[in-house]
N, C-alpha and C positions, 0 to 999 in steps of 0.2 A: 571641784574642777571649771578651771574654765578657757578658753577661744581667744588668744590677742593675734590682730592683723597688725601686721608692721607699716611699716611707710611707702611700703610700697605696691600695699594691696588694690589699691584706687584703680591702678592701673591695670588690674587686670579684665579679661574680660567680663560682659555682666552676668554671662552662665555661670559663671566657674563661681564668679563672689555672692551670686541668688545659693548658690546648691551648697557652696560652706556653710554660707546665716543660715537654712534651714538644716544644714545635717545638724547644727550646733543648739541651734533652737529647740528643735523635739530630743535632743539628747540632751537638753536641759543644761545647757552649759551657758555664763554669762558667756555674755563677748564685748572688749576692751577696744576697741580703735590705738596702734599710738601716733601719738605727737608728739611732734619737736620743737619746743622749747629755750627762748634761745638767750643765756641772760648774762649777764660783764662778764662771765671770765671764760663760761664756758656752754659747752649747747646740752639741751635737758632729750630728755628723750624718754616720757609721761605718759602710761596706758588712763584712757579714759572710755569709762563705763558708757556703754551705748544701746543697751538690750534696755 
């Protein structure tokens, strides 16, 4: 199992972000940050492993 942080996750208050990260670590979940990448024809949202 894993948790994926959306593109707007960084806009959340620090207390919310740290609580979610700590909970994910305590449950042994892999953590991914979604990153927007631009291609010639489209935009791609790609998960990047952060744990």
